[in-house]
C-alpha positions as CSV (number, residue, x, y, z in Angstrom):
1,M,84.3,125.4,127.4
2,K,88.0,126.1,127.2
3,Q,90.3,123.2,126.1
4,H,92.3,123.1,129.3
5,I,89.1,122.6,131.4
6,Q,87.9,119.9,128.9
7,T,91.3,118.2,129.3
8,L,90.9,118.4,133.0
9,I,87.5,116.7,132.9
10,N,88.7,114.0,130.6
11,L,91.6,113.2,132.9
12,L,89.2,113.2,135.9
13,L,86.9,110.7,134.2
14,K,89.9,108.4,133.6
15,N,91.1,108.8,137.2
16,D,94.5,109.7,135.6
17,N,96.2,111.3,138.6
18,T,99.6,111.4,136.8
19,G,98.0,113.0,133.8
20,L,96.2,115.5,136.0
21,L,99.4,116.5,137.7
22,Q,101.2,116.9,134.4
23,H,98.4,118.9,132.9
24,Y,98.2,121.2,135.8
25,R,101.9,121.8,135.9
26,A,101.9,122.5,132.1
27,S,99.1,125.1,132.4
28,D,99.7,128.8,133.1
29,E,98.6,130.5,136.3
30,H,95.2,131.8,135.1
31,E,94.4,128.3,133.8
32,N,95.4,126.8,137.1
33,V,93.0,129.2,138.9
34,A,90.2,128.1,136.6
35,Q,91.1,124.5,137.1
36,L,91.1,124.8,140.9
37,A,87.8,126.7,140.7
38,Y,86.3,123.8,138.7
39,L,87.5,121.3,141.4
40,F,86.0,123.6,144.1
41,H,82.6,123.7,142.4
42,Q,82.6,119.9,141.9
43,G,83.5,119.4,145.5
44,M,80.7,121.7,146.7
45,S,78.1,120.3,144.4
46,D,78.5,116.7,145.8
47,I,79.5,116.6,149.4
48,T,80.3,112.9,149.2
49,N,83.2,113.8,146.8
50,F,84.3,116.9,148.7
51,D,87.3,115.2,150.3
52,A,88.5,113.7,147.1
53,F,88.4,117.0,145.2
54,Q,89.9,118.9,148.1
55,Q,92.8,116.4,148.3
56,L,93.3,116.7,144.5
57,A,93.4,120.5,144.7
58,T,95.8,120.4,147.6
59,K,98.1,118.0,145.6
60,L,98.0,120.2,142.5
61,I,98.8,123.4,144.4
62,G,101.6,121.6,146.3
63,S,103.1,120.7,142.9
64,K,103.6,124.4,142.0
65,N,103.5,127.7,143.9
66,L,100.1,128.9,145.1
67,P,98.7,130.9,142.2
68,V,98.8,134.5,143.3
69,A,95.5,135.2,141.5
70,L,93.8,132.5,143.7
71,I,94.4,134.6,146.9
72,A,91.7,137.1,146.1
73,Q,89.2,134.3,145.3
74,I,89.4,132.7,148.8
75,K,86.9,135.1,150.4
76,T,84.1,132.9,151.8
77,A,83.8,130.2,154.4
78,D,83.3,127.6,151.7
79,T,86.4,128.5,149.7
80,L,88.4,128.7,152.9
81,S,87.2,125.3,154.0
82,F,88.0,123.8,150.6
83,F,91.5,125.3,150.3
84,T,92.6,125.2,154.0
85,S,94.9,122.2,153.4
86,A,96.6,123.9,150.5
87,L,97.0,127.1,152.5
88,Q,98.7,125.2,155.3
89,L,101.4,124.1,152.8
90,Q,104.6,126.0,153.0
91,D,103.9,129.7,153.7
92,N,100.7,129.9,151.6
93,F,98.7,131.6,154.3
94,K,101.3,134.4,154.3
95,K,101.6,134.7,150.5
96,T,100.4,138.0,149.2
97,D,99.3,139.5,145.9
98,H,100.2,142.8,144.2
99,L,98.3,144.7,146.9
100,Q,100.2,142.9,149.6
101,R,97.0,141.3,150.7
102,N,97.0,137.7,152.0
103,T,94.0,135.4,152.1
104,L,92.8,136.8,155.5
105,H,92.7,140.3,154.1
106,Y,90.2,139.2,151.4
107,L,88.2,137.0,153.8
108,F,87.8,139.8,156.3
109,A,87.0,142.4,153.7
110,G,83.9,140.6,152.8
111,N,81.7,141.6,149.9
112,Q,78.3,143.1,149.2
113,S,76.4,139.9,150.2
114,V,74.5,140.6,153.4
115,E,74.7,136.9,154.3
116,N,78.5,136.9,154.0
117,K,80.4,136.8,157.3
118,A,84.0,136.3,157.9
119,P,84.7,132.8,159.4
120,F,86.3,134.0,162.6
121,N,85.3,130.9,164.6
122,Y,86.7,128.6,162.0
123,L,90.1,130.4,162.1
124,R,90.2,130.6,165.8
125,S,89.6,126.8,166.0
126,M,92.5,126.3,163.6
127,M,94.8,128.2,165.9
128,L,93.6,126.4,169.0
129,F,93.7,122.9,167.7
130,G,96.6,123.0,165.3
131,S,100.2,124.2,164.8
132,N,99.4,127.4,162.8
133,E,102.3,129.8,163.4
134,R,102.0,130.9,159.7
135,L,98.3,131.6,160.2
136,R,99.1,133.7,163.2
137,D,101.8,135.5,161.2
138,A,99.3,136.1,158.4
139,L,96.9,137.7,160.9
140,C,99.6,140.3,161.6
141,Q,100.6,141.1,158.0
142,R,99.9,144.5,156.7
143,N,98.8,145.2,153.2
144,S,99.8,148.1,150.9
145,E,97.6,150.4,152.9
146,N,99.4,149.3,156.1
147,L,96.2,147.5,157.4
148,T,96.1,144.1,159.1
149,P,93.3,141.7,158.1
150,I,91.3,142.7,161.3
151,E,91.8,146.4,160.5
152,V,90.5,145.6,157.0
153,Y,87.4,144.1,158.5
154,L,86.8,147.1,160.7
155,F,87.5,149.5,157.9
156,S,85.7,148.1,154.9
157,N,83.6,145.0,155.6
158,P,80.1,146.1,154.3
159,N,78.1,143.9,156.5
160,L,77.3,146.0,159.6
161,T,74.9,143.4,161.0
162,A,76.0,142.2,164.4
163,L,78.0,139.0,164.3
164,P,76.6,135.9,166.0
165,H,77.9,135.5,169.5
166,H,80.3,132.6,168.6
167,E,81.8,134.6,165.7
168,F,82.0,137.8,167.9
169,T,83.9,136.0,170.7
170,A,86.1,134.3,168.1
171,L,87.0,137.7,166.6
172,L,87.8,139.0,170.1
173,A,90.2,136.0,170.5
174,L,91.9,136.8,167.2
175,I,92.3,140.5,168.3
176,E,94.0,139.2,171.4
177,I,96.3,137.0,169.4
178,E,97.3,139.9,167.1
179,S,97.8,142.2,170.1
180,K,100.3,139.8,171.6
181,Q,102.3,139.7,168.4
182,Q,102.5,143.4,167.6
183,A,101.5,146.9,168.8
184,K,98.5,148.6,167.3
185,D,98.9,151.6,165.0
186,N,96.6,154.1,166.7
187,T,96.8,156.4,163.7
188,H,94.4,154.0,161.9
189,C,91.6,154.6,164.5
190,I,90.2,157.8,163.1
191,P,90.3,156.7,159.4
192,I,88.5,153.5,160.3
193,V,85.8,155.3,162.3
194,R,85.2,157.7,159.4
195,A,85.0,154.8,157.0
196,V,82.4,153.1,159.1
197,C,80.5,156.3,159.5
198,K,80.3,156.7,155.7
199,L,79.3,153.0,155.4
200,S,76.6,153.4,158.0
201,K,75.1,156.4,156.3
202,S,74.9,154.6,153.0
203,Q,73.0,151.8,154.8
204,N,70.9,154.1,157.0
205,V,72.5,152.5,160.1
206,V,72.5,154.5,163.3
207,M,76.0,155.2,164.7
208,N,75.7,154.8,168.5
209,S,77.3,152.9,171.4
210,E,75.3,149.8,170.5
211,L,76.7,149.4,167.0
212,Q,78.8,146.3,167.2
213,R,81.4,147.6,164.7
214,L,82.1,150.6,166.9
215,I,82.3,148.4,169.9
216,L,84.9,146.3,168.1
217,I,86.9,149.3,167.1
218,A,86.9,150.5,170.7
219,I,88.1,147.0,171.9
220,Y,90.7,146.8,169.1
221,F,92.3,150.1,169.9
222,A,91.7,149.8,173.6
223,K,89.7,153.1,173.8
224,P,86.4,153.9,175.6
225,I,83.4,153.7,173.3
226,K,82.6,157.4,174.1
227,E,86.0,158.4,172.7
228,I,85.2,156.5,169.5
229,L,81.8,158.2,169.2
230,N,83.5,161.6,169.7
231,K,85.6,160.9,166.7
232,I,82.5,160.9,164.5
233,N,81.8,164.5,165.2
């Protein structure tokens, strides 16, 4: 175990909040990410202490800038839930890394876990029941490939399994929110369809009008599903 983590643990055992803050501020960014990861795992391992560890993580992040390296680590519903309060500080939802990706880009990109699904309903609820202009702005940000978070989901999320109804309708709501803020770049439609076609072939998934990802692409770009299917050929 690295010394900075052992120091963190010792301070936690002493309930030394001042020492924890000083230790975090004195650590470098990579150490900060590891320290926040430790707090996250502690909070998730014992739900009775979740709030305490979440509040501590939020306080530590608030004492310095959001670690850029942490952005790419917030890519599951659990990590989003834990770090939501910290992301709501300042412009942290809009903060980007070297690829110009914000937290939403990574959340929507997903990973190879079949069980992993982007938490669209959670995010929609945040927009409905809170003041989240920065979250709305983050939804419209483009990365270094000029893709918004929703376009990243359509383009690269490896999970082609149909979203549950509540997540599907939540995504439709997010698409509507984005469309009210900025115009779609229709030049992205064909590359996204081709990427999904390649992904479906690798998973032996049939590309037809019933594939939810294609339906979402059609809705996003406001095109008939037949036109989307024609782009495959």
